[in-house]
C-alpha positions in Angstrom: 22.4 -21.0 -26.4 22.1 -17.2 -26.4 21.2 -15.7 -23.2 18.5 -13.1 -23.4 19.6 -9.4 -23.3 18.7 -7.1 -20.5 16.0 -5.6 -23.0 14.3 -9.0 -23.2 14.1 -10.0 -19.5 11.0 -9.8 -17.5 10.2 -6.9 -15.3 11.2 -7.9 -11.8 9.0 -6.8 -8.9 9.4 -7.6 -5.2 6.4 -7.7 -2.7 7.8 -7.0 0.6 5.5 -8.9 3.0 5.3 -7.0 6.4 2.8 -9.3 8.2 -0.1 -11.6 8.0 -3.9 -11.3 8.0 -6.4 -12.7 10.4 -6.4 -16.7 10.4 -10.1 -16.8 9.3 -9.5 -14.4 6.4 -6.4 -16.2 5.3 -8.1 -19.5 5.3 -10.8 -18.3 3.1 -9.1 -15.5 0.9 -5.3 -16.2 1.1 -2.8 -13.8 2.6 -1.7 -10.2 1.9 0.7 -11.1 -1.0 -1.8 -13.4 -2.5 -4.1 -10.3 -3.0 -1.3 -8.3 -4.6 -0.2 -11.0 -7.0 -3.9 -11.2 -8.1 -4.1 -7.4 -8.7 -0.6 -6.8 -10.3 -0.1 -7.7 -14.0 0.8 -11.3 -14.8 3.4 -10.1 -17.2 5.5 -9.0 -14.2 8.0 -11.5 -12.6 6.8 -11.3 -9.0 8.9 -12.4 -5.9 7.6 -12.3 -2.3 10.2 -11.6 0.5 8.8 -12.0 4.0 10.8 -9.1 5.7 8.9 -9.5 8.9 10.4 -13.1 9.3 13.9 -11.8 8.4 14.2 -12.5 4.9 16.3 -10.1 2.9 15.4 -8.5 -0.6 19.0 -8.0 -1.4 20.1 -4.9 -3.2 17.3 -2.5 -4.2 18.8 -2.2 -7.7 18.0 -6.0 -8.2 14.3 -4.9 -8.7 12.5 -2.9 -11.3 9.7 -2.1 -8.7 8.9 -2.5 -5.1 5.4 -3.2 -3.4 5.0 -3.0 0.4 2.1 -4.8 2.0 -0.1 -3.8 4.9 0.4 -5.3 8.3 -1.2 -5.8 11.7 2.3 -4.3 13.1 2.6 -0.7 14.1 5.4 1.5 12.4 5.7 3.4 15.7 6.7 0.3 17.6 10.1 0.4 15.5 10.5 -3.3 15.5 14.1 -4.2 14.1 12.8 -5.9 11.0 10.6 -2.8 10.3 13.5 -0.4 10.9 15.8 -2.4 8.7 13.2 -2.4 6.0 12.8 1.4 6.3 16.5 2.0 5.8 16.5 -0.3 2.7 13.4 1.6 1.4 15.3 5.0 1.8 18.1 3.5 -0.3 15.6 2.2 -3.0 14.1 5.8 -3.3 17.5 7.4 -3.4 18.4 5.0 -6.2 15.0 5.8 -8.1 13.8 2.3 -7.9 9.8 2.8 -8.2 7.9 2.0 -5.0 4.3 1.5 -4.0 3.6 1.3 -0.2 0.2 0.3 0.9 -1.2 1.0 4.4 1.6 -0.1 6.7 3.8 0.1 3.6 2.6 3.7 3.1 3.4 4.7 6.7 6.8 2.8 6.6 7.8 4.7 3.5 6.9 8.0 5.1 8.9 7.1 8.1 11.8 5.9 6.1 12.0 9.4 4.3 11.7 11.5 7.4 7.9 11.8 8.0 6.0 11.0 11.2 3.8 8.1 11.9 1.6 7.3 14.9 -1.8 6.6 16.1 -4.6 8.7 14.3 -6.0 11.0 17.0 -9.6 10.1 16.2 -9.0 6.4 16.3 -9.7 3.7 13.8 -10.9 4.2 10.2 -12.4 1.1 8.5 -14.8 0.2 5.7 -15.5 1.8 2.3 -14.6 5.5 2.2 -14.3 8.4 -0.3 -10.8 9.6 -1.4 -10.5 13.1 -2.8 -7.6 13.7 -5.1 -5.9 17.1 -5.0 -5.0 19.1 -8.1 -1.4 17.7 -7.9 -2.8 14.4 -8.9 -3.8 15.5 -12.3 -0.3 15.5 -13.5 0.9 12.5 -11.4 1.9 9.5 -13.6 0.0 7.0 -11.1 -3.2 9.1 -10.5 -3.7 11.3 -13.4 -6.3 9.3 -15.1 -8.4 8.4 -11.9 -11.5 10.4 -11.1 -11.2 13.3 -8.6 -13.2 11.4 -6.1 -13.4 7.6 -5.7 -14.3 4.9 -3.2 -11.6 2.8 -1.5 -11.3 0.1 1.2 -9.6 1.3 4.4 -8.7 -0.3 7.7 -6.1 1.4 9.9 -5.3 2.9 13.4 -2.0 4.5 12.6 -1.6 7.3 10.1 1.1 9.4 8.6 0.9 12.5 10.8 3.5 14.5 8.9 4.6 13.9 5.3 8.5 13.4 4.5 10.1 16.6 3.3 9.6 17.3 -0.3 6.5 14.9 -0.5 3.7 15.9 -2.8 0.2 15.2 -1.2 -2.1 13.5 -3.8 -5.1 12.5 -2.0 -7.0 13.1 1.3 -10.3 11.9 3.0 -12.7 13.3 5.5 -11.1 11.2 8.3 -7.6 10.8 6.9 -5.6 13.9 5.5 -2.9 11.8 4.0 -4.4 9.3 1.9 -1.9 9.3 -0.9 1.5 11.0 -1.5 4.5 10.8 -3.8 8.1 11.4 -3.1 10.5 12.0 -6.1 9.3 10.9 -9.6 8.4 7.2 -8.6 7.7 6.4 -4.8 4.1 6.4 -3.8 2.4 5.7 -0.5 -1.4 5.0 -0.3 -3.3 4.7 3.1 -6.0 2.9 1.4 -6.1 -0.8 0.2 -6.3 -1.3 -3.6 -5.6 -4.9 -3.0 -8.8 -5.3 -1.0 -12.2 -6.6 -2.9 -15.3 -5.6 -1.3 -15.8 -9.2 0.0 -12.4 -9.0 1.9 -13.6 -5.6 3.3 -16.7 -7.3 4.6 -14.7 -10.1 6.0 -12.4 -7.7 7.8 -15.5 -5.8 9.3 -17.0 -9.1 10.5 -13.7 -10.1 12.3 -13.3 -6.6 13.7 -17.1 -6.4 14.9 -16.3 -7.0 18.8 -13.6 -4.2 18.7 -15.5 -1.8 16.5 -18.6 -2.1 19.0 -16.1 -1.5 21.9 -15.0 1.7 20.1 -18.5 2.8 19.7 -18.6 2.1 15.9 -21.4 0.3 14.2 -20.1 -2.8 12.4 -23.5 -3.7 10.9 -23.7 -0.3 9.3 -20.1 -0.2 8.2 -20.8 -3.8 6.6 -23.9 -2.6 4.9 -22.0 0.5 3.5 -19.2 -1.6 1.8 -19.2 -1.3 -1.9 -16.8 -2.1 -4.7 -13.9 0.3 -5.3 -12.7 -0.4 -8.8 -10.9 3.0 -9.2 -8.7 2.3 -6.1 -8.1 -1.4 -7.3 -6.9 0.0 -10.6 -3.9 1.5 -9.0 -2.2 -2.0 -9.1 -2.7 -2.5 -12.8 -1.6 1.2 -13.3 1.6 0.7 -11.2 2.3 -2.5 -13.3 1.9 -0.7 -16.6 4.1 2.2 -15.6 6.9 -0.5 -14.8 6.2 -2.6 -17.9 6.3 0.4 -20.2 9.4 1.8 -18.4 7.6 5.2 -17.8 9.0 5.4 -14.2 
């Protein structure tokens, strides 16, 4: 039997699981990694590695692409598993392995590469918001075909307060100045959640409602304002396509 050559093997992508969602949401919709599996191309060979529980993804070069999930953890707490993952990500970027970090993953990537992460000075951002792309996005492989303004689902307390050296800012919002960035040719961080559906966003707001009320936010108004965000969600398919076509 002839083994398939490297050119015939499937494109291997690791999903670094950095936490788990609320129990009620997990029961009805699955966990973080399930939403990424649904959004990424079925042509990819996907492997989930739970780095929070101590699982190791091995060598960065073992993968054709890396996706980092969100998490209820805080990057600034510098938990050992998080710091170890940050060091691993720095090596992956140095070795030009394509990376897409989402929310916690976005912040962890920035921290790994010398940026600053901490609590947003104005508190929590949650719900459907508008992301504005900057001119630099027009030539970016991942963002160049996305409209200059688009809706996205968001929920976070911490933010990238300072971008890593050499990072290119691609997107911002009225509340969050660092919604998307790229470092080098193929490492992206996005604060928003391309893996969230509008149904999942509403479920988050319902679970968060007591805390939102305590923070002088209006959960009912936020729930009513939720809408689909297809352009944001398309990032996962776009990232998949770039990997499959070997364009990054």
